[in-house]
N, C-alpha and C positions, 0 to 999 in steps of 0.2 A: 324316722327309720323306717325301713320295713320289715316286716313282719308276716308268719303265717298266720293263718286264722286261728282262734281259740274261741270255742265254747266250753260254757263252765254250764254246769248242773247242779240245781241244788233242788230236793224232793221235800223236803222238812223244812221251807223257810222259817223266818219269825219277824217280829218286830221287833226291835232291841227297843227297848225303855232303860234310861242310864239316868241317875241320879243319886242323891246326895243325902246322908242325915247328920246332924250333929253327933248322935250315938245312935247306935242298933239295940234294943234293949226289949227285952218281951216284955206283955203285957200293956204297954203306952200306945197312945197315939205318936209315931214317930213323924215329927214336920219336915217334910221334904223340900230339897232345893226344885227349881223349874227341872222338868226333863226334859232331855234330848232324845229323839228319834232319828231312828237307821234304820234300814232295809237290813236283814241280818241273814243267817245261813254259810253253810261253807260254799258253793261256788259264788253267792253272790257279795261274800266278802273278798272272794279272789278277784271277782270282776271289777269291782270299787280300786282293791289295790294294784289291779296291772291299769285302770285309768289315772288314776297319781303320779305312773310313771310314764303318761301321755302312750301308754301301751292301749293297741284294741282288741276286744273279748263283747263276745256276747252273751248274755245266760240264758239260759234255758230253765225257767221257775214253776212250781206250782202252787196255782195262788186261787184262794175261795174268799169268797164273803166278803165283807165291808173292810177289813183290815187286809186281805188280798187287793182290792180296789187301790186301797190308800198306799199299799207297799208297789203297786206296779205303776202309780203316777209317780214316786220317789223314785224309782227306778229310771221312769223314763226324764226326769226332771237333770237326773245326773248323766244323760245322756248315753244310758247303755242299752237300749231299746231291745225290751227283751223278749223271750217267745214266751210266750204264757200258756200254760197248760191246767185248763179249769179243774182245781182241786176237790178231794168230792164235800168239802166242810169248809171252818171259816181258819184264816190262817194263825197259827198260834203267837203266841207275843213272850216275849223272854224279859224281865225284869232284872237289872244289877245296882244293887245299892252299894254305895262307898259309908262306912263308918269313920266319919271325917275324926274321930279322937284318936284313931289309929289306922287309917289309911288301909284298911282292911274290907276286901270286897266280897257283899253274897249276890250269887247269882241265882236265880229262880225261872226254871225252864220250861216251859210246859209242853204235853204230847205231841199237839198234832192232830189233825184229823186222821182216821183211818180209812186204809184203802181196803179195796176189793181186789180180786186178782184180776179182774178186766179192767182196771185202772192202771193195775201193773203193768200188764200187756200195752195198754194203751202208751204209756209212760215211755216202755222200750222202746216203740213205734217210732214215737216222737224224739227221741234222740238219734235214732239212725237214720231216720227221713232229715237230720239239719247238720249228720257229722260232716266237719268239714274237711273237702277232699284236700289230702295230705298237710292235715292243720292238727290239730291236739284239742282231746274233751278231757274236761279235767271233771271227775265225778269226788263229791267233798261234803261231808254234811252226814248228819242222823240220819237214818231212815223214818219215817212215818210208822205210826201202827198199821198191823198187815202186811207191810213189804218183806217177804222173806229172804232170810239172810244169803241168800244164793243172787242177790238182783246184782251186784256189780260183777258176778262169772257171769249173770245170764245176759250181761250187757258186752262182756266181753268176748262173749260166742258170737251174738247178734254184729260186731264189729270188724271180727275175724278177716272176713272178706276186703275190710276197706283199706284205704290209705291211711283213716285217721288214727291218730297217738293217743291212746288211751292212759291219762292218769289218775290212779286211787289213792286217796286216802280214807282210810273206813278204820272200823274197830270192830271187836268182839267175833261172832260168829261168820262176818263178813268176810272181816281179815284173815280168820281161820281158811276157809274157804279159798280163796286167792293164794295165800301162802301154799295152801296143799300141793300148786304146782299144777301146769298141764294149759296155763291161759296166758302165757308170754305176754302181759301185757307190757306197756311201755316201762311205766314207773307204778310202783308200790311204795305209799310213804309207812312210816308207823312212829311212835314214840318210843322208847324206851324199856318203861312198864311191859306196852305191847308185847315189842320184840322178846322181852325177856321172858311172857308169857308164853308165847309160841314155842319159844327153844326149851322152855320147861327147866331151867337153870339161870345163876344169873353171869350178868356181862358184864362185870367190873370195869375193865380195861377199854381202851379205844379197839384194840386189835379183836377183843374178845367180840366187842359189836360188829366190827368189819367184815372177821370169820364165817360169822353168824348170815348176814345181809349178804354176803357172796354166794353162802349155801342155798339160800331160797334163789338167787339170777341159778345156780347152776341146776335145782330141780325144776326151772320151768317157771317161777310164780310171773319174774317178771325180769324186764332187760336192764333196769339197773332198781336197785331198794335205797332207799333213803332211810335212815333211822335218827329220830332228833333224840338229844342225852340233855336236854336242857340247860344248864349253864356249864353244860362242857362240851355244847358245841354241835354239830349235825354231822354223820360219817353218810358217804355213798360210796356203793358195791356196785360195779360193774362184771363182766364176764372176765375184762383183761385187768383191773384194779378198783382202788379204793380210795378214797381222800375224804380229809377232815378239815370242816372250817369252822375255825375259832369264833365263840359268840363272844361280841363286842361287851365291853364293858361301860354297859350305861346306866343310866338311874331308871330304875321300873316304876314305872308310873300307874301301868296296867297291863295285863300280859290277856286280855282280851282279843284275838283276831291275829295274837303273832303267827299263829300256824299257818293259819289263812294265808297270809301277807309273805310268808316261808314260800309254799307253793304256788303263790301269785307272781313271786319275785323269777321262782326256777324256772315255771311255764313261759312268763314271759321272755327268760334269757333263748332257752329252747328255741321259740318262736323266730326269734331274730340272729338266728344262728350260731351264739356262742357255744364255748366247747365247755365241757362235763366241770372243771374245774370253777370258770368264773360264772357259771349258772348256780354251782352252788354257793360262791361267794355271794351274791344279788341275791339269792334267797334269804343266805344268813342277815345280810345287810338290812330286808324288806322286815325280817322276823324282830331284828335289835332295833328297830325304829320303831315298829307298831309299839315296843314295850316302854317307850319314851310319850306315850299320850293318853289321854284320858279315855277309859271304856272305848266305846266302839269305834274310835279317830280313826283308827291304822297308823298308816305311817306318811310322814312330810317327805317330801322328794330330796328336800336340802341334804336332811337327814340319813340319808337312804344314799344319796351320791358322797356324803361324807364316810359313813362308814364302809361303803363299798373300795372307797379308794383305798383304806385303810385296811382291807381284806386280810388275814391271814390262813393261806392253806395249805395243808402239808399231803401228800402222798403217804400212804400207810403201806 
């Protein structure tokens, strides 16, 4: 199946370590199961999920130190052909421990190396140089220490004269900067809490969320805005319409990577020329499928295909 090129960007990747303990309690030595290791971070997870669905993408990743070298090998082994930006320090690690007694998961995430202003500039240059013509750039994941909150906005400005479509999944001040309008990126994604924070009011009903998302589109924040409402599904608003995708009723094993899988599905669908409704449906199917797997395993293709065939999309 033909598709347009996709570049994913991960500024603050992490080596994800997942394990399990019989019970997580303080003040004792916890005997854990053999750990699993996965290359992680928003953009990396998106590239991994795209590959699961036989899609093509190339990750641009800032990597440093021994952990960075290990992750570069892991990405290459997955056939992802990373573009490596030397990081200013050792790539971070994150640890997820599942308490087997109640299936609750504890996640510990490190901050990552601090960036200087010059490194921020070099990273923007690298993204612009590798921007695919008439393709998609997906900026997802947390910023390293030292990266300014207007980084995504600065990238949008750098790409304004190109034919690349920028999709951004960010939070906090970085999200507020983009939501302020004027950047007109292709897609802005957030969760319900983030949307309500921006709106400074509750958004209890789907119609409330859709109206707020459409207001961001009209303000010039993005051509499309997606708001994830958790178990109540996902909503996308464009200039002309809004749609809601039901969240599939599946057994929740782990929600790790669900948001990244969602954005992977939406990006891949757009790159393959699918319409907005079906792109939202594929995204929702990949997010639900990711919830069915352990820790950082992301989704399984068979699960995605089944859930996509059962998708429920409603125009609001």
